[in-house]
C-alpha positions as semicolon CSV with decimal commas, in nm:
position;residue;x (nm);y (nm);z (nm)
1;X;3,363;8,171;-4,814
2;X;3,172;7,875;-4,550
3;X;3,264;8,064;-4,229
4;X;3,399;7,892;-3,989
5;X;3,132;7,666;-3,743
6;X;3,370;7,494;-3,463
7;X;3,036;7,280;-3,423
8;X;3,051;7,189;-3,761
9;X;3,452;7,098;-3,741
10;X;3,432;6,875;-3,425
11;X;3,119;6,651;-3,629
12;X;3,404;6,637;-3,937
13;X;3,676;6,577;-3,704
14;X;3,463;6,271;-3,574
15;X;3,326;6,136;-3,931
16;X;3,662;6,133;-4,102
17;X;3,806;5,949;-3,722
18;X;3,522;5,675;-3,810
19;X;3,645;5,639;-4,187
20;X;3,994;5,528;-4,062
21;X;4,137;5,198;-4,009
22;X;4,295;5,229;-3,647
23;X;3,937;5,381;-3,518
24;X;3,765;5,117;-3,704
25;X;3,926;4,822;-3,555
26;X;3,901;4,963;-3,196
27;X;3,520;4,930;-2,981
28;X;3,654;5,147;-2,777
29;X;3,726;5,430;-3,035
30;X;3,445;5,422;-3,227
31;X;3,206;5,346;-2,903
32;X;3,322;5,707;-2,770
33;X;3,275;5,853;-3,083
34;X;2,854;5,692;-3,078
35;X;2,589;5,830;-2,906
36;X;2,419;5,617;-2,712
37;X;2,093;5,623;-2,923
38;X;2,334;5,562;-3,238
39;X;2,178;5,383;-3,560
40;X;2,270;5,370;-3,938
41;X;2,088;5,252;-4,237
42;X;2,394;5,075;-4,429
43;X;2,464;5,115;-4,798
44;X;2,357;4,714;-4,799
45;X;2,003;4,784;-4,697
46;X;2,102;4,718;-4,381
47;X;1,957;4,853;-4,004
48;X;2,257;4,840;-3,818
49;X;2,237;4,889;-3,397
50;X;2,510;5,070;-3,182
51;X;2,633;4,740;-3,081
52;X;2,574;4,554;-3,396
53;X;2,857;4,838;-3,604
54;X;3,091;4,839;-3,309
55;X;3,112;4,421;-3,346
56;X;3,096;4,444;-3,697
57;X;3,405;4,721;-3,749
58;X;3,576;4,545;-3,540
59;X;3,526;4,209;-3,682
60;X;3,589;4,334;-4,047
61;X;3,891;4,643;-4,045
62;X;4,237;4,430;-4,071
63;X;4,553;4,612;-3,948
64;X;4,710;4,856;-4,227
65;X;4,331;4,807;-4,471
66;X;4,319;5,146;-4,672
67;X;4,133;5,425;-4,569
68;X;3,798;5,520;-4,728
69;X;3,853;5,849;-5,014
70;X;3,605;6,047;-4,831
71;X;3,502;6,342;-5,150
72;X;3,208;6,676;-5,094
73;X;3,194;6,693;-4,703
74;X;3,007;6,951;-4,615
75;X;2,805;7,064;-4,326
76;X;2,567;7,244;-4,122
77;X;2,511;7,371;-3,792
78;X;2,092;7,335;-3,789
79;X;2,061;7,369;-3,425
80;X;2,322;7,439;-3,111
81;X;2,337;7,074;-2,993
82;X;2,257;6,901;-3,379
83;X;2,523;6,906;-3,717
84;X;2,432;6,741;-4,052
85;X;2,665;6,629;-4,258
86;X;2,670;6,451;-4,586
87;X;2,979;6,321;-4,776
88;X;3,054;6,083;-5,119
89;X;3,273;5,752;-5,019
90;X;3,485;5,471;-5,248
91;X;3,597;5,213;-5,105
92;X;3,707;4,887;-5,332
93;X;3,518;5,067;-5,626
94;X;3,179;5,115;-5,394
95;X;3,077;5,454;-5,400
96;X;2,775;5,584;-5,114
97;X;2,636;5,899;-5,051
98;X;2,641;5,971;-4,729
99;X;2,437;6,165;-4,443
100;X;2,543;6,173;-4,099
101;X;2,382;6,338;-3,787
102;X;2,575;6,441;-3,477
103;X;2,446;6,555;-3,113
104;X;2,611;6,751;-2,868
105;X;2,542;6,515;-2,566
106;X;2,744;6,583;-2,244
107;X;2,954;6,864;-2,398
108;X;3,081;6,569;-2,704
109;X;2,962;6,556;-3,022
110;X;2,824;6,215;-3,094
111;X;2,725;6,047;-3,423
112;X;2,356;5,948;-3,364
113;X;2,253;5,872;-3,711
114;X;2,411;5,750;-4,064
115;X;2,279;5,673;-4,338
116;X;2,426;5,538;-4,683
117;X;2,296;5,523;-5,017
118;X;2,520;5,374;-5,277
119;X;2,529;5,530;-5,671
120;X;2,751;5,474;-5,960
121;X;2,863;5,741;-6,193
122;X;2,580;5,883;-6,395
123;X;2,618;5,842;-6,801
124;X;2,648;6,129;-6,967
């Protein structure tokens, strides 16, 4: 059984919040969870800056949109101020393996880096 780790739990809470339509459509809420130096390599292959991802999420997330399905969420604290999360998502038939780095900055856990890699079910 995994041990209780407040740092990992805080990062997971922030990560899951960022996947909800209510947070995604609010530039203020998204901005409050992103580190000033945030960047992302998206499932599309695009490199996203902090400003670009905030604007894109606000423009594309509709009221009443379904949340992203999350599975296999795991985390490990790599250093006192650094947490690594991995998980899988599914949304509208698209799946991605995801990896995030959360940094504690001025006492708050903020998403510093995110990468998504598309995948499909393997043939057995």
